[in-house]
TORKE-713871 format. One record per residue (C-alpha): x, y, z. Coordinates in Angstrom, 2 decimals. Example, Ala and Ser with C-alpha at 12.3 -4.5 7.8 and 13.67 -1.06 7.14 Angstrom:
2
12.30/-4.50/7.80
13.67/-1.06/7.14
***
This chain:
377
156.41/131.68/154.30
153.80/131.33/151.53
152.81/128.17/149.74
154.01/127.49/146.23
151.49/128.77/143.64
151.30/125.82/141.25
150.29/126.69/137.69
148.23/124.02/136.01
147.69/123.30/132.35
144.11/122.58/131.24
142.81/119.20/132.37
141.46/118.54/128.88
139.89/120.23/125.86
137.07/122.35/127.26
133.50/121.62/126.15
130.33/123.30/127.45
127.55/120.80/126.77
124.16/122.50/126.68
121.12/120.38/127.46
117.79/121.50/125.99
116.56/124.68/127.63
120.04/125.76/128.72
121.11/127.36/125.44
120.97/130.93/126.78
123.02/130.17/129.91
125.56/128.16/127.86
125.92/131.05/125.40
126.60/133.52/128.22
129.15/131.23/129.85
130.78/130.73/126.44
130.96/134.52/125.97
132.94/135.04/129.18
135.26/132.10/128.53
136.09/133.34/125.02
136.84/136.81/126.40
139.17/135.50/129.08
140.96/133.08/126.76
141.15/135.41/123.77
139.17/133.07/121.50
137.84/134.43/118.16
134.17/135.38/118.15
133.25/132.82/115.49
134.55/129.91/117.60
132.76/128.36/120.53
133.23/125.99/123.44
129.56/124.98/123.28
128.61/121.47/122.19
124.89/120.94/121.60
123.79/117.30/121.72
120.68/116.13/119.93
118.00/114.13/121.74
115.46/113.13/119.06
112.18/111.48/120.05
110.33/108.60/118.49
106.57/108.85/118.02
106.02/107.02/121.31
107.99/109.61/123.26
111.05/107.39/123.62
114.35/109.10/122.93
118.05/108.71/122.30
121.04/111.05/122.47
123.36/111.81/119.58
126.65/113.67/120.08
127.77/115.24/116.81
131.22/116.06/118.16
134.31/114.10/119.04
134.21/113.02/122.68
137.74/111.75/123.19
139.86/113.82/125.57
137.15/116.37/126.41
136.83/118.04/129.78
133.04/118.25/129.47
130.81/120.46/131.59
127.15/119.55/131.07
124.68/122.30/132.02
121.25/120.89/132.83
118.08/122.66/134.01
115.71/119.88/135.05
112.95/122.42/135.75
112.60/124.06/132.34
109.01/123.26/131.46
109.13/125.43/128.32
110.90/122.60/126.47
108.44/120.33/124.68
108.34/117.17/122.57
105.80/115.17/120.57
104.29/111.94/121.89
101.52/110.20/119.96
100.89/113.45/118.14
100.47/115.44/121.34
102.76/118.24/122.48
104.13/117.36/125.91
106.18/119.67/128.20
109.37/118.08/129.52
109.15/117.14/133.18
112.13/116.99/135.55
112.15/113.22/134.98
112.38/113.75/131.20
115.27/116.20/131.59
117.15/113.82/133.89
116.71/110.92/131.49
118.06/113.07/128.64
121.04/113.99/130.81
121.82/110.31/131.33
121.42/109.68/127.60
123.97/112.40/126.78
126.43/110.99/129.33
125.95/107.58/127.74
126.57/109.09/124.28
130.06/110.08/125.40
130.73/106.36/125.60
133.39/106.70/128.27
135.66/108.63/125.87
135.59/112.00/127.67
138.55/112.68/129.92
136.23/114.04/132.62
132.52/114.82/132.89
131.19/117.46/135.28
127.45/118.02/135.63
126.33/121.55/136.48
122.77/121.15/137.74
121.84/124.47/139.40
118.65/123.20/141.02
119.27/119.66/142.19
116.96/117.07/140.66
114.66/115.66/143.37
116.54/117.83/145.89
113.45/118.10/148.10
113.19/114.30/148.33
116.48/114.10/150.20
115.61/112.04/153.26
113.28/109.28/154.36
110.58/110.12/156.90
108.39/107.05/156.22
108.51/104.06/153.86
109.31/106.13/150.77
111.85/106.50/148.00
115.06/108.53/148.33
115.12/109.93/144.82
117.90/112.51/145.14
120.38/110.03/146.60
119.55/107.50/143.88
119.96/110.13/141.15
123.40/111.16/142.42
124.50/107.53/142.59
123.26/106.94/139.05
125.33/109.85/137.73
128.59/108.80/139.36
128.00/105.18/138.30
127.87/106.46/134.71
131.26/108.15/135.07
130.45/111.68/136.26
133.40/112.96/138.32
131.94/116.18/139.72
128.44/117.49/140.39
127.98/121.22/140.93
124.69/122.47/142.29
123.47/125.72/143.84
121.86/126.15/147.25
120.88/122.51/147.69
117.73/122.05/149.76
119.83/119.91/152.10
123.53/119.66/151.14
123.92/116.61/153.37
122.52/114.59/150.47
126.13/114.47/149.23
126.59/111.69/151.81
125.05/109.47/149.13
128.28/109.81/147.09
131.00/110.39/149.71
133.91/109.42/147.44
132.93/111.63/144.49
132.94/115.36/143.80
129.91/117.34/144.99
130.02/121.13/145.35
127.13/123.12/146.77
127.52/126.73/145.59
125.79/129.78/147.09
124.53/132.87/145.29
124.91/135.19/148.31
127.46/137.55/146.74
125.44/138.04/143.56
122.22/138.55/145.55
123.75/141.23/147.78
125.39/142.94/144.83
122.05/143.05/142.98
120.25/144.42/146.05
122.74/147.25/146.51
122.56/148.11/142.82
118.76/148.15/142.57
117.95/149.63/146.02
120.34/152.59/146.40
119.05/153.68/149.82
119.67/150.38/151.67
121.32/150.76/155.08
123.04/147.51/155.95
123.39/147.93/159.71
121.67/146.51/162.79
119.52/149.59/163.31
117.91/149.55/159.87
118.02/146.04/158.37
117.42/142.48/159.56
117.70/138.98/158.05
114.67/136.70/158.52
114.46/132.96/157.90
110.99/131.74/156.85
111.53/128.39/158.61
113.96/126.49/160.78
115.32/124.52/157.81
116.70/127.68/156.19
118.56/128.96/159.24
121.96/127.90/157.89
121.90/130.19/154.87
120.36/133.02/156.92
123.08/132.74/159.58
125.60/133.14/156.76
123.95/136.36/155.51
123.60/137.63/159.07
127.25/137.03/159.97
128.88/138.40/156.80
126.65/141.51/156.79
126.69/142.03/160.57
122.90/142.05/160.84
120.50/140.64/163.42
118.61/137.46/162.66
115.00/136.42/163.15
113.17/133.19/162.33
109.69/131.85/161.72
108.85/128.28/162.51
106.00/126.44/160.85
103.37/124.73/162.97
102.08/121.96/160.71
99.15/119.58/160.99
100.88/116.22/160.66
97.58/114.30/160.73
96.59/115.57/157.28
98.30/115.50/153.86
97.27/118.07/151.23
98.95/118.08/147.79
101.66/115.80/149.11
102.55/117.82/152.20
101.33/118.53/155.73
99.44/121.86/155.73
100.82/124.76/157.76
98.48/125.87/160.53
100.44/128.92/161.70
103.78/130.75/161.50
105.39/131.89/164.75
108.18/134.52/164.88
111.30/134.34/167.04
113.49/137.43/167.10
113.99/141.02/168.23
111.87/144.05/167.44
111.39/144.61/163.69
109.37/147.85/163.76
110.48/150.18/160.96
113.31/147.91/159.81
113.92/146.74/156.25
113.78/142.95/156.20
115.49/140.46/153.90
113.61/137.16/153.74
116.00/134.41/152.56
115.09/130.96/151.27
116.39/128.45/148.73
113.31/128.53/146.51
109.89/130.01/145.89
107.51/127.22/144.91
103.91/128.44/145.16
105.03/131.36/147.31
102.13/130.96/149.76
104.36/130.42/152.78
106.65/133.33/151.93
103.77/135.74/151.28
101.99/134.69/154.49
105.16/135.43/156.45
105.63/138.79/154.70
102.06/139.72/155.60
102.63/138.85/159.27
105.87/140.85/159.33
104.05/143.88/157.94
101.41/143.53/160.65
104.26/143.56/163.18
105.46/146.92/161.84
108.20/145.94/159.37
109.46/148.45/156.82
110.27/147.27/153.31
110.44/143.53/152.71
112.86/142.06/150.17
112.79/138.39/149.24
115.94/136.44/148.30
115.41/133.00/146.75
117.95/131.24/144.58
115.21/129.56/142.54
111.92/131.18/141.55
109.52/128.43/140.45
106.22/130.32/140.88
104.29/127.11/140.22
100.92/128.76/140.87
101.51/131.90/138.82
102.44/135.49/139.59
99.09/137.05/140.45
99.50/136.65/144.22
102.86/138.39/144.09
101.34/141.19/141.98
98.65/141.64/144.64
101.06/141.67/147.59
103.31/144.13/145.78
100.42/146.45/144.92
99.35/146.36/148.57
102.87/147.32/149.66
103.54/144.10/151.57
106.58/143.12/149.52
108.94/145.50/147.73
111.25/143.37/145.56
111.81/139.68/144.84
115.29/138.51/143.84
115.83/135.12/142.20
118.59/133.91/139.88
118.60/133.01/136.19
119.88/129.52/137.06
116.53/128.01/136.05
113.95/128.91/133.42
112.32/132.34/133.74
109.16/133.26/131.86
108.88/136.52/129.93
105.92/137.40/132.19
108.13/137.11/135.27
110.92/139.19/133.74
108.42/141.94/132.90
107.25/142.42/136.51
108.39/145.64/138.25
108.76/143.84/141.57
111.03/141.16/140.13
114.84/141.32/139.89
116.77/138.67/137.98
120.24/137.92/139.37
122.63/136.86/136.60
124.84/133.90/137.55
126.45/133.24/134.14
129.77/134.91/134.97
130.06/132.95/138.21
129.46/129.65/136.40
132.05/130.67/133.81
134.56/131.34/136.62
133.91/127.91/138.11
134.31/126.22/134.71
137.47/128.16/133.85
139.07/127.39/137.21
138.22/123.69/137.16
139.30/123.26/133.55
142.68/124.69/134.50
142.75/122.17/137.37
142.87/124.84/140.05
141.08/125.06/143.39
137.63/126.65/143.53
137.73/127.10/147.32
137.93/130.90/147.10
135.04/130.99/144.64
132.89/128.90/146.98
133.50/131.26/149.93
132.72/134.83/148.81
133.04/136.50/152.25
135.87/138.82/151.16
134.03/139.83/147.99
130.83/140.53/149.93
132.64/142.69/152.47
134.40/144.54/149.68
131.21/145.35/147.76
129.43/146.44/150.97
132.37/148.64/151.98
132.39/150.22/148.53
128.62/150.82/148.76
129.08/152.49/152.16
131.89/154.67/150.81
134.46/153.11/153.10
137.02/152.63/150.32
138.11/154.50/147.25
***
């Protein structure tokens, strides 16, 4: 006996609110939504707020659109450093703090008139400052509590550094979405000779903290799993972190196998490239890197070098955060488009339906792998 399939009407009038730097993603999401809902091309779901700055750098938010009754989805990329503003005559790039303050200003501009506000923040603001290890601030928890205190009903993020941070707001909506299906689909499209079996391919976690997401890849693809653990010098702090003295590998033989290194983000990339180099010395075949967020805070030259030396083959990151034109031009780089997935989440939530199936893509992954292997018509 099957459950009743309830059909829901829209929760409210849909609005895609694009924060500065998210215009391209909002336009792509809008494109899919208009296709699915048969909306004329000259109409749009996108609402673009204005956040003008005073000469001192102070700001305010202005919403040139009715707010009453809206089911508003605010897309915010707190890590888009290409967005700038003027302060005392100087051009200043927007920091994550600036983006988060603008987000709160826009929420405040709604004045409590929206029917529901959902924040889509792909890379979670202060997500790496998620726990207290000494007498220090807990910025991510405070940020989440600020948002819900302002009336935000749901927060959607991707591949949170530690999803347990949602314990800070246990009575409010927090969804941690994975990009596994889109990553695997992109890999199979771009690398046509991949052999996803235990004899030819292996998943590797660059540290113990990333084992959860690697176990997921390993189980849904039926591949073996290996792990590096970082031996740090906890008596020294360099650039705000304890330096890594060595990486040690735990796992079966990797000689001749293609390896998929999986992590949530690439910051400087030093740790990932060091691990890739060690894996090559151990006899690994091709090395592919999966990271939901590609920050590349120290530039791309090191990745160019490692690619030219044959240590890494391809790097896959999503378009969920800002990507430079230089990054997109690299032969070793593959951008994974997440706009359709975000549009699916928005469409489903606006129609007040469950997103459980969208959050667990196991069936879709198995289907795309089976199709790649020629196991179905």
